[in-house]
C-alpha positions as a Markdown table, in Angstrom:
| # | Residue | x | y | z |
|---|---|---|---|---|
| 1 | Leu | 0.0 | 0.0 | 0.0 |
| 2 | Trp | 1.2 | 3.5 | -0.8 |
| 3 | Asn | 0.0 | 6.7 | 0.7 |
| 4 | Asp | 1.5 | 9.7 | -1.1 |
| 5 | Thr | 3.9 | 8.5 | -3.7 |
| 6 | Leu | 4.8 | 5.1 | -5.3 |
| 7 | Gln | 8.3 | 5.3 | -3.7 |
| 8 | His | 7.9 | 3.6 | -0.4 |
| 9 | Pro | 5.3 | 0.9 | 0.3 |
| 10 | Lys | 3.8 | 1.0 | 3.8 |
| 11 | Cys | 2.1 | -2.3 | 4.5 |
| 12 | Ser | 1.0 | -5.7 | 3.2 |
| 13 | Gly | -2.4 | -7.0 | 2.5 |
| 14 | Thr | -4.3 | -10.0 | 1.3 |
| 15 | Leu | -6.4 | -10.3 | -1.8 |
| 16 | Ile | -9.8 | -11.7 | -0.9 |
| 17 | Asp | -11.5 | -11.4 | -4.3 |
| 18 | Tyr | -10.5 | -9.9 | -7.6 |
| 19 | Asn | -10.9 | -6.3 | -6.6 |
| 20 | Thr | -10.7 | -6.3 | -2.7 |
| 21 | Val | -7.8 | -6.4 | -0.3 |
| 22 | Val | -8.0 | -6.9 | 3.4 |
| 23 | Thr | -5.3 | -5.2 | 5.5 |
| 24 | Ser | -4.8 | -3.6 | 8.9 |
| 25 | Ala | -6.8 | -0.4 | 9.4 |
| 26 | Ser | -3.7 | 1.2 | 10.8 |
| 27 | Cys | -2.1 | 0.8 | 7.3 |
| 28 | Thr | -4.8 | 2.9 | 5.7 |
| 29 | Leu | -3.8 | 6.2 | 7.2 |
| 30 | Asn | -0.5 | 8.0 | 7.1 |
| 31 | Asn | 0.8 | 10.5 | 9.6 |
| 32 | Leu | -1.1 | 13.3 | 7.8 |
| 33 | Gly | -4.4 | 11.3 | 7.9 |
| 34 | Arg | -4.3 | 10.5 | 4.2 |
| 35 | Glu | -5.6 | 7.2 | 2.8 |
| 36 | Pro | -3.5 | 5.0 | 0.5 |
| 37 | Ile | -3.7 | 5.9 | -3.2 |
| 38 | Ala | -2.5 | 2.7 | -4.9 |
| 39 | Ile | -1.3 | -0.8 | -4.3 |
| 40 | Ser | 1.2 | -3.0 | -6.0 |
| 41 | Ile | 0.3 | -6.6 | -6.9 |
| 42 | Ala | 2.9 | -8.8 | -8.7 |
| 43 | Gly | 4.6 | -5.7 | -10.1 |
| 44 | His | 1.3 | -4.0 | -11.2 |
| 45 | Thr | 0.2 | -0.7 | -9.7 |
| 46 | Val | -3.6 | -0.5 | -9.2 |
| 47 | Ala | -5.5 | 2.6 | -8.0 |
| 48 | Ile | -7.7 | 2.4 | -4.9 |
| 49 | Thr | -11.3 | 3.6 | -5.2 |
| 50 | Gln | -12.5 | 3.0 | -1.6 |
| 51 | Val | -11.1 | 2.3 | 1.9 |
| 52 | Gln | -13.5 | 0.9 | 4.5 |
| 53 | Arg | -12.2 | 0.6 | 8.1 |
| 54 | His | -13.9 | -1.4 | 10.8 |
| 55 | Pro | -16.2 | 1.1 | 12.6 |
| 56 | Gly | -14.6 | 0.2 | 16.0 |
| 57 | Phe | -11.1 | 0.8 | 14.9 |
| 58 | Gln | -9.1 | 2.8 | 17.5 |
| 59 | Pro | -5.6 | 3.8 | 16.3 |
| 60 | Glu | -4.3 | 4.3 | 19.8 |
| 61 | Ser | -4.9 | 0.6 | 20.8 |
| 62 | Leu | -5.2 | -1.1 | 17.3 |
| 63 | Lys | -8.6 | -2.4 | 18.4 |
| 64 | Asp | -10.6 | -3.7 | 15.4 |
| 65 | Asp | -7.5 | -3.1 | 13.2 |
| 66 | Ile | -8.9 | -4.3 | 9.9 |
| 67 | Ala | -9.9 | -2.6 | 6.7 |
| 68 | Leu | -11.1 | -3.5 | 3.2 |
| 69 | Ile | -9.7 | -1.8 | 0.2 |
| 70 | Arg | -11.6 | -1.7 | -3.1 |
| 71 | Leu | -9.5 | -1.6 | -6.3 |
| 72 | Gln | -10.3 | 0.3 | -9.4 |
| 73 | Leu | -9.8 | -2.8 | -11.6 |
| 74 | Tyr | -10.7 | -6.4 | -11.3 |
| 75 | Leu | -7.5 | -8.5 | -11.4 |
| 76 | Lys | -7.1 | -11.4 | -13.7 |
| 77 | Ile | -6.1 | -14.7 | -12.2 |
| 78 | Asn | -2.6 | -15.9 | -13.1 |
| 79 | Pro | 0.1 | -18.0 | -11.4 |
| 80 | Thr | 1.1 | -15.1 | -9.1 |
| 81 | Ile | -2.3 | -13.4 | -8.4 |
| 82 | Ala | -5.2 | -15.3 | -6.8 |
| 83 | Pro | -7.4 | -14.5 | -3.8 |
| 84 | Ala | -6.7 | -16.2 | -0.5 |
| 85 | Cys | -9.2 | -18.8 | 0.7 |
| 86 | Pro | -11.0 | -18.4 | 4.0 |
| 87 | Ala | -9.5 | -20.6 | 6.7 |
| 88 | Asp | -11.4 | -23.7 | 7.7 |
| 89 | Pro | -14.0 | -22.5 | 10.2 |
| 90 | Thr | -13.4 | -25.6 | 12.4 |
| 91 | Thr | -9.8 | -24.7 | 12.9 |
| 92 | Lys | -9.0 | -23.9 | 16.5 |
| 93 | Phe | -5.8 | -22.2 | 17.7 |
| 94 | Ala | -6.0 | -23.5 | 21.3 |
| 95 | Thr | -2.3 | -24.0 | 21.8 |
| 96 | Thr | 0.5 | -21.5 | 22.1 |
| 97 | Ser | 3.0 | -23.9 | 20.7 |
| 98 | Leu | 1.5 | -24.2 | 17.2 |
| 99 | Arg | 4.2 | -24.5 | 14.5 |
| 100 | Ile | 3.7 | -23.7 | 10.9 |
| 101 | Gln | 6.0 | -24.8 | 8.0 |
| 102 | Met | 5.9 | -22.1 | 5.3 |
| 103 | Lys | 6.4 | -24.1 | 2.1 |
| 104 | Ser | 6.6 | -21.0 | 0.0 |
| 105 | Met | 9.9 | -20.0 | 1.5 |
| 106 | Glu | 13.3 | -21.6 | 0.9 |
| 107 | Pro | 14.6 | -22.7 | 3.3 |
| 108 | Lys | 11.5 | -23.7 | 5.2 |
| 109 | Thr | 10.7 | -21.4 | 8.1 |
| 110 | Gln | 9.0 | -22.1 | 11.4 |
| 111 | Leu | 6.8 | -19.6 | 13.0 |
| 112 | Phe | 5.8 | -19.8 | 16.7 |
| 113 | Leu | 2.5 | -18.5 | 18.2 |
| 114 | Gln | 3.7 | -16.6 | 21.3 |
| 115 | Ser | 2.1 | -16.8 | 24.7 |
| 116 | Asn | 0.2 | -13.6 | 25.7 |
| 117 | Gln | 2.8 | -12.9 | 28.3 |
| 118 | Arg | 5.7 | -13.1 | 26.0 |
| 119 | Cys | 3.9 | -11.2 | 23.3 |
| 120 | Asp | 3.1 | -8.5 | 25.9 |
| 121 | Asp | 6.7 | -8.3 | 26.9 |
| 122 | Asn | 8.1 | -8.2 | 23.4 |
| 123 | Gln | 5.6 | -6.4 | 21.2 |
| 124 | Arg | 2.3 | -5.2 | 22.8 |
| 125 | Ser | 3.8 | -2.7 | 25.3 |
| 126 | Ala | 6.4 | -1.4 | 22.8 |
| 127 | Asn | 3.7 | -0.8 | 20.2 |
| 128 | Asn | 0.8 | 0.3 | 22.6 |
| 129 | Ile | -1.2 | -2.8 | 21.7 |
| 130 | Thr | -3.8 | -3.6 | 24.4 |
| 131 | Asp | -6.2 | -6.0 | 22.7 |
| 132 | Glu | -5.7 | -9.5 | 24.2 |
| 133 | Ser | -7.4 | -11.1 | 21.1 |
| 134 | Leu | -4.5 | -10.3 | 18.8 |
| 135 | Asp | -2.0 | -13.0 | 17.9 |
| 136 | Cys | 1.7 | -12.5 | 18.0 |
| 137 | Trp | 4.0 | -14.6 | 15.9 |
| 138 | Ser | 7.7 | -14.9 | 15.9 |
| 139 | Thr | 10.6 | -16.7 | 14.2 |
| 140 | Asp | 14.1 | -17.4 | 15.4 |
| 141 | Tyr | 15.7 | -15.2 | 12.8 |
| 142 | Lys | 14.8 | -12.3 | 10.4 |
| 143 | Leu | 13.0 | -13.7 | 7.4 |
| 144 | Ile | 14.3 | -10.9 | 5.1 |
| 145 | Pro | 17.2 | -9.0 | 6.6 |
| 146 | Gly | 16.8 | -5.2 | 6.5 |
| 147 | Leu | 13.0 | -5.2 | 6.7 |
| 148 | Cys | 11.1 | -4.3 | 9.8 |
| 149 | Glu | 10.1 | -7.1 | 12.1 |
| 150 | Ile | 6.4 | -6.2 | 12.3 |
| 151 | Asp | 4.4 | -6.7 | 9.1 |
| 152 | Gln | 1.0 | -5.1 | 9.6 |
| 153 | Gly | -1.7 | -6.2 | 7.3 |
| 154 | Gly | 0.3 | -9.1 | 6.0 |
| 155 | Pro | -1.1 | -12.6 | 5.4 |
| 156 | Leu | 0.0 | -15.8 | 7.1 |
| 157 | Phe | 0.6 | -18.7 | 4.7 |
| 158 | Ser | 0.0 | -22.2 | 6.0 |
| 159 | Tyr | 1.4 | -25.4 | 4.4 |
| 160 | Gly | 1.7 | -23.7 | 1.0 |
| 161 | His | -2.0 | -22.7 | 1.0 |
| 162 | Met | -3.2 | -19.1 | 0.8 |
| 163 | Glu | -5.7 | -19.1 | 3.6 |
| 164 | Leu | -6.8 | -16.0 | 5.6 |
| 165 | Tyr | -6.9 | -16.4 | 9.3 |
| 166 | Gly | -8.6 | -14.0 | 11.7 |
């Protein structure tokens, strides 16, 4: 997502149909209160026609931090562009030791669902996050050196499938 220029992308998002992206509501405003103007998908720049934030979104706490972005064009399916599938509604994340192998990355990477206490210690307090329902994931090393460690609005890929959780 870009706010003012196409120079520096701000956040990630997940395509949920051929002209709608879901992302963090916090990604849809810059420091000047401006909404994003375009997105980049597989190297293509697409204009944004509408941003709809959750009505309960509170930037101070990141409560209800979700938004839908409507694209100007419908994207055509190809090997690199396809909407994510909704997660199986019967899936439960009852354990804090869930491990996920990400097949789309070489070498394979394990992510760990952090306990609320560890997440609080490492991320929540540093980023003013107070909502206990948020999940916090970590890895033992930086996935892509030089990039920030928090990816707001980004998807979580599971076993090579593009499923949207949350």
